[in-house]
Steps between C-alpha positions, in 0.01 A plus 500: 500500500217305332411563136250783527375472144395139568338604835313768313358255250384280783351795706302611195371147445393475868332836505311436172378160610384627834338809342306292256375276783387814690307626200330165441404476867359851487278414211372158602517454876402660829782502763549567863594855613627583855642809669849538632603814701187705418163465331659641180808277511377191329642163411330245267561128461628597156782706665602196696475255207702738282775535759509124552540451123787747469679362810479147365664611170776694681566211734528264205737726290694673782453279813784686683344849465307694761139593433312801627132502418212722610278213620745261674798496730847596376690193390854581614749252372797727568548559115626823344194472272147586608186484281239765598149403395176691489283224360194719438558874528164670503307253706216755577455540123504132437249424781264747330564371147668830416751410227821668627720248679854371452739224574828641626827300532834645585843355581745659733881425521603588846312827560456608133216409264656360181194362323140612480192359321146623508210347305149660455258215423215707368727692252723192436800723535829374654771748616854400592828652598854377591722746673706693251321352195201729460118451544283316255127430420472174316850543364469863397701760691303750704580845637345742742322806362765752612250764590663764716208705638205384706254739338532298174504157661275206560574373852399188690468436874352260758394498861617301798275230651504680841384828349201509743735516808832641376596863472714413201192426287614668176191730497687829545762427233221393266302814551804718415645289224163459326477872444841503334480216246337424167325190633495233777459127486461244779523148379510306832819316405851637570648258247269631231576861586878439494499331161269774373778744600765281343310475174403872483126449552522687827747776552558466878370308803514524876365297783552446872548177701583258218661165583812367322296252296277780376787693330807272458444406137338830408775710645760323286285541196472877556874538551587292194250703295690820583309615802573581858354343812524685832439305820495649852296508813282776632412475870553128475302452187684369194467723194568411136511742208570401140537690173749736340747659737326836455144358586640300793661814634176701459284235669755453783497880566120512521473200732783595729365849536178353631633240738839620614 
């Protein structure tokens, strides 16, 4: 196995450099924005540039490793290692100059995430985790909030890009959960929501139809911070819930009662 501590140092460096580039581009330049699957599923030239920058770094340091990125084809080199990249998580925010977006980089060994790094450019916060070694914010250990009841919890969620057409649009769960929590937040970035759970800023989070690059690094951070992450499918729609085991169970119960 490669030295994960060394890989974490490199991944943090890559994420920070790319994030700083994103922040400077947002301040100084206009950029091209296109749609992907729907009118709300956007990609900017900064997404593409960011992924190219990270891929180039991986290929230089670990040329034999696979690379899975949101914006390009899977580079399958038949390795046991796969880097999972979301170069700009929160593209809709970024395209509107809304300052919540992240760079997310994870490393899998076979089918298990063993390293995760997330950088928030506008807050200049870097989060990292190595499997079995805890979760950290700029070198300081972080922990989940350990809230055990929804009625005293601040909870985050998001909505799928196909919410206009899909029956699994998260609106029914939102309506019921909203009435049973202290407050709701919707950041527009799964990576941001997951590190918010890991660091205790948010008590729990749920969302449908996330892709692996959306949650790979964040899931490891939550688990290493003492939290639980539940993943399943409801009528073909992937579901992710994160928080303490009690909040995960309560949210799961509400959602499954609605859809199953």
